[in-house]
C-alpha positions in Angstrom: 90.2 107.8 136.9 90.2 109.0 140.4 92.7 111.6 141.5 92.7 112.6 145.2 95.4 115.3 144.8 95.2 117.8 142.0 97.4 117.4 139.0 99.4 120.5 138.0 100.5 120.9 134.4 103.1 123.6 133.5 105.6 124.1 130.7 108.6 121.9 130.8 112.1 123.2 131.4 112.9 122.9 127.7 109.8 124.8 126.7 110.6 127.6 129.2 114.3 127.6 128.1 113.2 128.1 124.4 110.9 131.0 125.5 113.8 132.6 127.4 116.2 132.2 124.4 113.6 133.7 122.0 113.0 136.6 124.4 116.8 137.3 125.0 117.6 137.0 121.3 114.8 139.3 120.2 115.9 141.9 122.7 119.5 141.7 121.6 118.6 142.2 118.0 116.0 144.9 118.8 118.5 146.9 120.9 121.2 146.6 118.2 118.8 147.8 115.5 117.8 150.8 117.6 121.4 151.6 118.2 122.2 151.5 114.5 119.2 153.8 113.8 120.3 156.3 116.4 123.9 156.2 115.2 122.9 156.7 111.5 120.1 159.3 112.0 122.5 162.3 111.9 124.1 161.0 108.7 120.7 160.4 107.0 119.5 163.9 108.0 122.8 165.4 106.8 122.3 163.6 103.4 118.8 165.0 103.2 120.0 168.6 103.8 122.8 168.2 101.3 120.4 166.9 98.6 118.0 169.8 99.3 120.9 172.3 99.0 122.1 170.7 95.7 118.5 170.6 94.3 118.5 166.8 94.0 115.3 164.7 94.8 115.1 163.7 98.4 112.1 161.3 98.3 114.4 158.2 98.4 116.3 159.5 101.5 113.0 160.4 103.2 111.7 156.9 102.3 114.8 155.3 103.8 114.5 157.4 106.9 110.7 156.8 107.5 111.1 153.0 106.7 113.9 152.8 109.3 111.8 154.5 112.0 108.8 152.3 111.0 110.9 149.1 111.2 112.1 150.1 114.7 108.5 150.8 115.7 107.4 147.3 114.4 110.4 145.8 116.2 109.2 147.5 119.4 105.8 145.9 119.1 107.5 142.5 118.5 109.6 143.0 121.6 106.4 143.7 123.7 104.9 140.5 122.3 108.1 138.6 123.2 107.7 139.8 126.8 104.0 138.7 126.8 105.0 135.3 125.3 107.6 134.8 128.0 105.2 135.7 130.8 102.5 133.4 129.4 105.0 130.5 129.2 106.5 131.1 132.6 103.3 131.8 134.5 101.0 129.1 133.1 99.7 126.4 135.5 96.8 124.1 134.6 95.4 122.5 137.7 93.1 119.5 137.3 91.1 118.3 140.3 87.9 116.4 141.1 85.7 119.4 140.5 87.1 120.8 137.3 90.2 122.5 135.9 91.8 125.8 136.5 94.1 127.8 134.2 96.3 130.2 136.2 98.5 132.8 134.5 100.4 133.8 137.7 102.9 136.2 136.1 100.2 138.5 134.7 98.0 141.0 136.6 94.5 139.6 137.3 92.4 141.5 134.7 94.9 140.8 132.0 95.2 137.2 133.0 91.4 136.7 132.8 91.3 138.4 129.4 94.0 136.1 128.1 92.3 132.9 129.4 92.8 132.4 133.1 89.8 131.0 135.0 88.0 127.9 136.3 85.6 125.5 134.7 83.7 122.6 136.3 83.8 119.3 134.4 80.1 119.6 133.5 80.6 123.1 132.1 83.3 122.1 129.5 81.5 122.4 126.2 84.4 122.3 123.6 88.1 121.8 123.3 89.8 123.4 120.3 93.3 124.1 119.1 93.4 127.8 118.0 96.2 129.5 116.2 98.3 130.0 119.3 96.3 128.7 122.2 94.5 125.6 123.3 91.0 126.8 124.0 88.4 125.3 126.4 85.0 126.8 126.1 82.4 126.6 128.9 78.7 126.9 128.9 77.5 123.3 128.6 75.7 123.2 131.9 72.5 125.3 132.1 72.1 126.4 135.7 68.8 127.8 137.0 68.5 131.6 136.7 67.1 132.0 140.3 70.2 133.1 142.2 72.9 135.6 141.4 75.5 132.9 141.9 73.8 130.8 139.2 73.7 133.8 136.9 77.4 134.4 137.5 78.1 130.7 136.6 75.9 130.8 133.5 78.3 133.2 131.7 80.4 131.6 129.0 83.9 131.1 130.3 86.8 130.5 127.9 90.1 129.2 129.2 93.3 129.4 127.1 96.8 128.1 127.6 99.8 128.0 125.2 101.6 124.8 126.0 102.3 122.5 129.0 104.4 119.5 129.6 102.5 116.2 129.2 99.9 117.9 127.0 98.6 114.5 125.8 97.8 113.5 129.3 96.0 116.7 130.0 93.9 116.4 126.9 93.0 112.8 127.6 92.0 113.8 131.2 89.8 116.5 129.8 88.2 114.1 127.3 87.6 111.5 130.0 86.1 113.8 132.6 83.9 116.2 130.6 80.5 114.7 130.1 79.1 117.6 128.0 82.1 117.9 125.7 81.1 118.0 122.0 83.0 118.3 118.8 81.6 120.4 115.9 82.8 119.6 112.4 
């Protein structure tokens, strides 16, 4: 299969729309939950003070108060993850050319994008293709370059590329399987 122009794979409109809907819905629910906590905080504190004055046990009220704050904190973490999910879906580009493939996460800063799986692999370097819990994972390191030059030492490090989902995923995976001579599957 010869391709003179690079193939660019990115999430489809439907996949991006679902990511945007999940993002917007989680933010609406999160903001509403925080508003309810802020509105009910004075009432909960007044109930705790009233129970202390009357000599009643307050551990149930404190448990309700602490669990409400903890739930809002957990919701905040989920909101940050929804932002990250949206940015990963919106900014993902997988470029396939004659030399290899590149995963670009354009909506994230460079160091974070590299940490989450952006980078480039030559076809000879592709060692394995896996489906992880959330990501499709391409591991490099199949080719053993000579250790004579600094460029060869830089290329010898194991590169791992990750992407969530792209449109025409089956075509991308078949292209990777066809063009990677050192691809192996471990059972």
